[in-house]
N, C-alpha and C positions, 0 to 999 in steps of 0.2 A: 457432527461438528467437532472440530479438533482445535485445541487452544495453544497459541504460540506467544512468543514475547520477542521484542527487538532486543538485539544482543547487547547493546550499550545500556540497557536497564538492569542487567544482571551484574552482580559483583563477582570479582575473580581477577587474578593476576594473569591468567592464562585463557586461552580459548577453552581448554578442557575444563578448567575450574567453572567457567560461565556455564558451559554445557551441563556440568554435574549439578550445579545450582538449579538450572532448569528442571532437570529430572527430579531432584529432591522436592521441588515445589509441585510435581505432578504434571508439568507441562510437556506437550509432546513435540513441540517445534520451536526453533529460533529463527527469527527473520533477520537477515544481515544486510549491511549497507553496501551498495555498490562501489563507492569510492575506495580505491586502494584494495579491492577485493582479490584480484588475480593472484597476487603473491600469497594470499592467505588461504587459498583453495585447498592445498594438501593438509593443513593443519585443522581446518574445518571438517573436512572429510573424515580425518582421524578421530576428532572429538565426536562426531556423529556416530561412527562405528563403535567407539568405546562405551558411549552412554545410551545408545539407542534413540536419542533426541535427534530428529532430522532438522534440516534447513527448510523452513517452510517456503520462504520466498526470498527474492533479492529486491531491496527497495533502491532504486536507481538514485533517489535523492536529488540534489541540485547540481548536476554535472552537465555543464554546457547549455546552449540556448537553441533548441530546435526550431524556434520560430523567430530567429533573428534575420534581419535584412541581409547580413553579409553571408554570402555562400560558404566561405572558408570556415566561418563559425558554425554554421549548420552541419557542415561535413564533419567537423571535430565532434559535435554533439551526437550525430549519428553514429560515429565510430565508438564513442564512449558507451552509448546505449547497446550497441551490438556486442561490446565486451561484456556488459552485464548480463546479456542473454547467454553467451558463451559460459560465463562463469556459473550462471543459474543452472545451466544443463549439467555442467560437470559436478555440481553440488546436489543434484536431484531435487532441485526446488520446483514447485509447481508453476510458479511464474515470476515475472519481473514487473514491479509496480512502477508507474511512470506518471508523475504530474507533468503535464506538457509545457507549462510555462509558469514561472514565478514572477511576482512583483508587476510593475507597470509595462505596457507594450513597448516593443522595439520597432515593430512595423509601422510604416507611415499611414496616416488616415487619408485615404484616397476618395473619400465621399465627393461627389455623388457616384462615382464608379463602384467603390466598395469601401465599407467602414473597416476600421482595424480588426474588429472581431470577425467580420466576414472573411477578411484575408487570412486570419489565423486559422480559421476553420478550414479554408481551402489548402493552406500549407500543410497543416496537420493531416488532412485527408490524403494528401499526396505522399506524405511520409509513410502513413499507414498502408497504402496500397502496396508498398514493397515490404514494410516491416511486418504486416500480417502474414505474408506468405513465408518470410524469413522465420518467424517463430514457429509456424506450422511445420516448416521442413526440419527444423532443428529439434523440435519436440518439446515445447514449452508455451505457456500462455503469457500474454501481455495484459496487465490490468491497468486501466486508465483510472486515475484517482482525482475527482473534483475536490477543491479545498476552498476555504472561505475567502470572502472579498477582501479581507485585510491582507491576505497573502498573495492573491493574484486577481485580476480583472477577468480572467478567462476560465471557464469551466468551474462554476461555484456549485452547481447543484447536479444531481443525477440526471435530471432532464437536459441539462446542458450537455452533459457528456454522451447521453443517449444519441444526440444528433450526429455525433462522430461515429458511433457504432452503426447506426442506421445506414450511414452513407457508405460504409463498406460491407453492407448487406449483412449485418450481424454476424461477422466472421466468427466461427466458433472458438478460435483462439485469441481472440480480443475482447475482454470483458471488462467490467468495471470494479474497482475497489471502493467499497462504500465505508466511509470513515464517520462513525456515529457522532464524534465531536463536531466535525465540519457540518453535518447534516443537521445537528441541533441549532446551529447558527443560521443555516441557509434555507433549509426546507420549511415549507409551511406546515407540512405534517410529515414527520419522518417515518413513522410506522406505515403510512399510506405509500410513501416513496418506495420503501422496501417491498411492499406487496406489489406495486406497479411494475417494478423493474427487477423482480425476482429472478426471471431468466436470464437477466443481463449481468448479475452480480456473481463475481467468481471469488472474491476475497473481501474480508471486512477487518477494518481496524476499530478497536475498542479503547476508548478513554472516556472519562466522565465530562460533564459539562464544563468543568474548570481546567480541563486538560490533565487532572490527576487521575489516580487509579479508580477503576469502577467501584462505587460505593462511597466515594468521597465527594460526590457532587449531586446533581439534580436528576440525572438521566435515569429512566425507568428501565432497567435491563431485563426485568421480567416480561414487560410487554414486548420488547425487542426478541427475546428469546421465543415468545409464543408466536410471533410473526415468522420468524425464521423456520419454526417447526411447521407451521401452517403451510408455508410456501416450499417446504423440503429442502432448504438450504443444507449442503452437506460439505461445505468447503472450510477453509481455515479462518478462524477468528485470532487475530494477533493484537496483543496489547501494544498501543503506541501512546505513550503518555509523556508528561514534563516537556522536555525540550528534545524532540526527535533527532537523533543523530548526535546530540551533545550531552547525553545523560550520564556519561561514565562517572562524573564526580558526585551524582546523586545516587548512584547504584545501590550503595548500602543502606540508604533510607528506603529505596523501593523494596529491598530484600526484607527490611523490617515490617513494611507495610502490606506486602504482597500476600501473606497467608490470609489475613482478613479480607482482602479484596477478592481473592480466589473463592474464599467461602461465600461471599456475597454473590459472585457469579454462579457458583453451584446451587445456592438457594434460588436464585433467579431462574435456573433451568438451563444455563449455558455450559454447564460441565457436568459430567457424570459422577 
């Protein structure tokens, strides 16, 4: 297992400074956001080359609405996602993280023909029929991330997301991003879910039960580490805390707190 951190949690006036801070903390990777990424690719590549800290993944974030009833909006969303994929390949990332839909539904409820959620599953499946081949051809993985019911009505648990993966016949380049914060809110048994879907999980987000750094809340990271070792997980673990994508103003506080948090993860068995 290798440990990364989202870029906006790192202090620094430049990309290079942030990567240098990641290296100083003993982190091996930095997860970057997809919005506005294309123009930053050269400086990110240079920072990675100078520090030896790699880009672990691209988090596509909240760009566009893949499950919108308007075809033009869906096409814009697909184009933005494909650009995140291209940028991820250029950066040498292992994958692109995708939350398929945020907030309330935009599709109509066509019950008794099909409910909103049934329509969303069908539309996402149709998107993935082409996107799965696209990521395979270009040489990167797609990680579908379930998130809690306060942020979306669609795909809240690993079991919800598994339905999508099963429908595309467990495509080897489409896996799940398991976020332990969201799992603590939505799963009946997070440890058992990690076991049950071990072969489907390609990437993991870490934060504590209060969305703060590991060790500042109630999640038992030692038990999580034991399950990951038991199931042979060898992918990236990435810190995603605070206000993901909006953490720049809190980066100095993260930097002050990270040594203790990383020591907590080390004692839990998540770091060497």
